[in-house]
C-alpha positions in Angstrom: 161.6 239.0 114.8 160.5 235.4 115.2 157.1 233.9 114.1 155.4 230.7 115.3 152.7 228.8 113.2 151.6 225.3 112.7 150.7 223.2 109.6 149.6 219.5 109.6 150.3 219.2 113.3 153.9 220.3 112.6 155.3 223.1 114.7 157.8 225.3 112.8 160.3 227.5 114.5 161.0 230.2 111.9 163.9 232.6 111.8 164.4 235.4 109.3 166.0 233.0 106.8 162.9 230.8 106.2 160.8 231.1 103.1 158.3 229.0 101.3 155.9 229.0 98.3 153.6 226.6 96.6 156.6 225.0 94.7 159.6 225.4 97.0 160.7 225.5 100.7 164.0 227.2 101.3 165.6 227.3 104.8 168.5 229.7 105.1 170.8 231.3 107.7 170.3 228.5 110.3 166.5 228.8 110.6 164.7 225.8 112.1 161.7 223.6 111.2 160.7 221.5 114.2 158.4 218.5 113.5 156.4 217.1 116.4 153.2 215.2 117.4 153.5 212.8 114.4 153.9 215.6 111.9 153.5 215.0 108.1 155.0 217.7 105.9 154.2 217.0 102.2 156.4 218.2 99.3 154.4 218.0 96.1 157.2 219.2 93.8 159.5 216.4 92.7 162.4 218.7 91.8 165.6 218.2 93.9 165.4 221.9 94.9 161.8 221.7 96.2 163.5 221.5 99.7 166.7 223.4 99.9 169.0 225.5 102.1 170.8 228.8 101.6 173.3 231.0 103.4 174.6 229.3 106.5 172.2 226.4 106.1 168.9 225.2 107.5 167.6 222.7 110.0 164.7 220.2 110.2 164.4 218.4 113.5 162.5 215.1 113.3 163.7 213.1 116.3 160.8 210.6 116.1 159.9 207.8 113.8 156.5 209.5 113.0 157.7 213.1 112.5 158.1 212.8 108.7 158.9 214.6 105.5 156.8 213.1 102.6 158.3 213.9 99.3 156.3 213.1 96.2 159.4 212.3 94.1 157.6 210.0 91.5 159.9 209.6 88.5 162.3 212.3 89.6 166.1 211.7 89.8 169.1 213.4 91.2 170.2 214.3 94.7 167.5 214.9 97.3 168.8 216.4 100.6 166.9 216.6 103.9 168.7 219.0 106.2 168.1 217.0 109.4 169.4 218.4 112.7 169.3 216.8 116.1 169.7 220.1 118.0 171.5 223.4 117.8 175.0 222.8 116.3 174.3 219.1 115.6 173.5 218.9 111.8 172.9 215.4 110.4 171.8 215.9 106.7 170.6 212.9 104.8 171.1 212.7 101.0 169.2 210.4 98.8 170.8 210.3 95.3 168.6 208.7 92.8 170.6 207.3 89.9 167.7 205.4 88.3 164.2 206.8 88.7 161.4 204.7 90.2 158.4 203.5 88.2 155.1 205.0 89.2 153.7 208.1 91.0 155.5 207.1 94.2 156.6 209.0 97.3 159.3 208.6 99.9 158.9 209.4 103.6 162.0 210.4 105.5 162.5 210.7 109.3 165.3 210.1 111.8 165.6 209.8 115.5 168.1 208.9 118.2 167.7 206.8 121.3 168.4 207.7 125.0 171.3 205.2 125.3 173.2 202.4 123.7 170.4 199.9 123.8 168.7 200.2 120.3 166.4 197.2 121.2 164.4 199.5 123.5 163.6 202.1 120.8 163.8 200.2 117.5 161.4 201.2 114.6 157.9 199.7 114.5 158.7 197.3 111.7 161.9 196.0 113.3 161.6 192.8 115.3 165.2 192.3 116.6 168.7 193.5 116.9 170.2 190.0 116.7 173.7 189.2 115.5 175.8 186.0 115.6 177.6 187.4 118.7 174.6 187.9 120.8 170.8 188.3 121.1 171.2 192.1 121.4 173.9 193.6 119.2 173.1 197.2 120.1 176.5 197.8 121.5 177.9 197.6 118.0 175.1 199.8 116.5 175.0 203.6 116.4 172.3 205.1 118.6 170.1 206.3 115.7 167.7 205.0 113.1 166.7 206.5 109.8 163.3 205.8 108.1 163.2 205.8 104.3 159.8 204.5 103.4 158.7 204.2 99.7 155.1 203.9 98.6 153.2 204.0 95.3 156.0 202.6 93.2 155.7 199.5 91.0 159.6 199.6 91.0 161.5 201.5 93.6 164.3 203.9 92.6 167.9 202.9 92.6 169.8 205.2 95.0 172.9 205.9 97.0 172.2 207.1 100.5 174.6 209.2 102.5 174.0 209.2 106.3 175.5 211.8 108.6 176.1 210.8 112.2 177.1 212.4 115.5 180.2 211.3 117.4 178.2 211.2 120.6 175.9 208.5 119.1 178.7 206.0 118.3 180.9 206.7 121.3 178.2 206.7 124.0 178.8 204.7 127.1 177.8 201.0 126.5 178.8 201.1 122.8 181.8 199.2 121.4 182.3 200.7 118.0 185.3 201.5 115.8 184.1 204.7 114.0 186.0 204.0 110.7 184.3 200.6 110.5 180.7 202.0 110.5 178.6 200.9 107.5 174.9 201.0 106.6 172.4 198.2 107.0 168.7 198.0 106.5 166.0 195.7 108.0 164.2 193.2 105.6 160.7 192.7 106.9 160.2 189.7 104.6 162.7 187.5 106.4 162.5 189.2 109.0 166.0 190.2 109.7 169.0 192.4 108.8 171.1 189.6 107.3 170.4 189.4 103.6 172.0 192.7 102.6 175.2 194.3 103.9 175.9 196.7 101.1 179.6 197.6 100.5 181.9 197.4 103.5 183.1 201.0 102.9 185.2 203.0 105.3 183.3 205.8 107.1 184.5 209.3 106.4 185.4 210.3 109.9 186.3 213.8 108.8 182.8 214.6 107.6 181.0 212.0 109.8 179.3 210.4 106.8 178.7 206.8 105.7 177.6 205.9 102.1 175.3 203.0 101.5 176.7 202.4 98.0 174.2 201.7 95.3 170.9 200.3 96.7 168.9 198.3 94.2 165.0 198.6 94.2 164.6 195.2 95.9 166.9 196.3 98.8 165.3 199.6 99.5 163.5 198.7 102.7 162.2 201.1 105.4 164.5 201.1 108.5 168.2 201.8 108.4 171.0 202.2 110.9 174.9 202.2 111.0 176.7 199.2 112.4 180.3 198.3 113.2 181.5 196.0 110.3 183.2 193.6 112.8 179.7 192.7 114.2 177.0 193.3 111.5 173.3 192.8 112.1 173.2 189.8 111.9 175.2 186.9 110.4 172.0 184.8 110.7 171.5 181.1 110.4 168.1 180.8 108.6 167.5 177.2 109.7 169.2 174.1 111.0 167.3 170.8 110.6 168.1 167.1 111.3 166.2 164.3 109.7 166.3 160.6 110.4 167.1 158.7 107.2 167.7 155.0 106.4 168.3 153.5 109.8 171.5 155.0 111.3 171.9 157.8 108.7 171.2 161.4 109.6 170.4 164.2 107.1 171.6 167.6 108.2 170.4 170.7 106.4 171.0 174.4 107.1 171.2 177.7 105.3 172.8 181.2 105.8 171.4 184.4 104.5 174.9 185.9 104.4 178.3 185.2 105.8 181.2 187.4 107.0 184.7 185.8 107.7 183.0 182.4 108.1 185.7 179.7 108.2 183.7 176.6 108.9 180.7 174.8 110.4 181.0 171.9 112.9 178.1 169.5 113.3 178.1 168.4 117.0 176.0 165.7 118.7 175.5 164.2 122.2 173.4 161.7 124.0 172.4 161.6 127.7 175.8 160.4 129.0 178.5 161.9 126.7 179.5 165.5 126.2 179.3 167.2 122.8 181.0 165.2 120.0 182.4 166.7 116.8 180.7 164.7 114.1 182.0 166.5 111.0 183.4 169.9 109.8 182.2 171.7 106.6 184.0 174.7 105.1 182.1 178.0 105.1 181.9 180.4 102.3 184.1 183.1 103.9 182.2 186.2 102.8 178.8 186.1 101.0 175.8 188.3 100.7 173.5 185.7 99.1 171.5 182.7 100.4 173.7 179.6 100.7 172.3 176.1 101.6 174.3 173.3 103.1 173.5 169.6 103.7 175.4 166.6 104.9 174.5 162.9 105.5 176.3 161.3 108.5 176.2 158.0 110.3 175.0 158.4 113.9 177.8 156.3 115.3 177.2 157.3 118.9 173.4 157.2 118.9 173.3 160.9 119.6 169.9 162.4 120.4 170.8 166.1 120.5 172.5 168.1 117.7 173.8 171.6 117.2 175.8 173.5 114.7 178.9 175.5 115.6 180.0 178.4 113.3 183.6 179.5 113.5 185.2 182.7 112.1 188.7 182.9 110.7 189.9 184.6 113.9 188.6 181.7 116.0 185.4 183.3 117.3 182.5 180.9 117.3 178.8 180.7 118.1 176.2 177.9 118.3 172.8 177.2 116.7 169.9 176.2 118.9 169.9 172.5 119.9 167.8 170.1 117.9 166.5 167.0 119.6 166.1 164.0 117.3 165.4 160.4 118.4 166.0 158.1 115.5 165.4 154.7 117.1 162.0 152.9 117.0 160.7 154.5 120.2 157.0 155.4 119.7 156.1 158.9 120.8 152.7 159.7 122.4 151.3 162.4 120.1 148.4 163.6 122.3 148.4 167.0 120.6 152.1 167.7 121.4 153.6 167.3 118.0 156.0 169.9 116.4 155.6 171.2 112.9 158.7 172.4 111.0 158.8 173.8 107.4 162.1 174.4 105.6 163.8 176.0 103.9 161.9 179.1 104.9 162.1 181.5 103.1 162.1 179.3 100.0 162.2 180.0 96.3 160.3 178.8 93.2 162.8 176.2 92.1 163.4 174.1 95.2 161.4 171.6 97.2 159.7 172.6 100.5 159.9 170.0 103.3 157.1 169.7 105.9 158.0 167.7 109.0 155.8 166.7 112.0 157.4 165.0 115.0 156.0 163.8 118.3 153.1 161.9 116.7 151.8 158.4 117.4 153.2 155.6 115.3 151.4 155.2 112.0 149.1 158.1 112.7 147.2 159.5 109.7 148.3 163.0 108.8 146.9 165.4 106.2 149.4 168.0 104.8 147.8 171.0 103.1 149.3 174.1 101.6 147.1 177.2 101.3 147.9 180.4 99.5 147.3 184.0 100.7 143.7 184.1 99.5 142.8 180.8 101.0 143.1 178.6 98.0 144.3 175.0 98.5 147.3 174.5 96.2 148.6 171.1 97.6 147.2 168.3 99.8 148.3 164.8 100.7 147.4 162.2 103.3 150.3 160.2 104.7 151.2 158.0 107.7 153.7 158.7 110.4 156.6 156.3 110.7 157.4 154.0 113.7 159.2 156.9 115.4 156.2 159.1 115.2 157.3 161.5 112.5 156.3 162.6 109.0 158.5 164.1 106.4 156.7 165.4 103.3 158.3 167.0 100.3 156.3 169.5 98.3 158.2 169.4 95.0 158.4 172.3 92.6 156.4 170.6 89.9 153.6 172.4 91.8 154.9 175.7 90.3 154.1 177.8 93.4 154.1 181.5 92.8 156.1 183.8 95.1 154.1 184.8 98.1 153.1 183.9 101.7 151.6 180.4 102.2 150.2 178.6 105.2 151.3 175.0 105.8 148.7 172.9 107.7 149.4 169.5 109.2 146.3 167.9 110.8 145.8 164.7 112.7 142.5 163.2 114.0 142.8 165.3 117.1 144.9 168.4 116.4 145.7 170.9 113.7 149.2 172.5 113.3 150.1 175.4 111.0 153.0 177.5 110.1 153.7 180.3 107.6 156.2 180.0 104.7 157.5 182.7 102.4 158.3 181.7 98.7 160.4 184.3 96.9 
């Protein structure tokens, strides 16, 4: 006999092996719980067996970002398993092994879903802005065709956990993908950057016998919401955070750039060109090889060929390379006509509490008066200074760390007599 009923807009398909009480839900002998229409199933019991399976197992079908299991785990610890299944015969359980309990009466929301094809960019989670990697603007061909949502709330400190993802062969080998199964590893999306690049986790080998990938230990600060599995040869992404060129002391140029992380990075080449020559190699700087932390680079060079355009080439140990965006910089005494067409740059961004923040306005009139203001998240002015643009129509202002800015999101405003420019900056 089969019974149908609904709770919290969730439709459950119940076989003989399904039972529940106020404290536990047990799914056994291949019974199904199907979540649909933005379902929210809440588990109040923080014990690891509050949701469990028996006999030949159980199945919870989510298959949408908003079809969710909300588990009020709080300060619980141990291995929490959600018996996700895509469809009959396609079990993809997720285990969340808490090795250090969270602080606070928090909860964790779990869901998972697959896309219709290789192009993850068309069905990425709501908090994900890109699928960018150093190889390409859309790295979906190197990403499994599935996302997992692990969303914490109510914690002052998140748990420390190891996550084990189960995947289906059809979702890495689908037409359009270019994935080596054994090279799959877990990545999560950092909404603060925003991007994938600042945490790669361990480059572990996928267990192709059990179709599982372990995240390794995920610290509280790295437990963000959206996860997927990526080929280690093309992670999401090796991202250049910024590349800036500043005119300095006549013919000198100051180049500054930063990476959130690096994989197999042999070197950077600074290239320049003017209106008549091709691209010229100005200098080469060694990369860090492999890194999962923020690294900042800078170099002062003579502009021997009076180049007006600059770019950065990044080269891997195997010879593969990619380019930054092109930066235009005129360092002679040409006066630009501002007329509301200036450009405001703020770097480094994100920044931290022990380094200077640089604010640059270009495309201004010569000796134009500019007010630079920094405003915190609640609208309080924490820095202001009036300065004049140089003969080339630019302003470079350093906000030094004697200001003791607290971590948070700030707005940088550069205003002239006619126009106001603004940009957000994150200080961590």
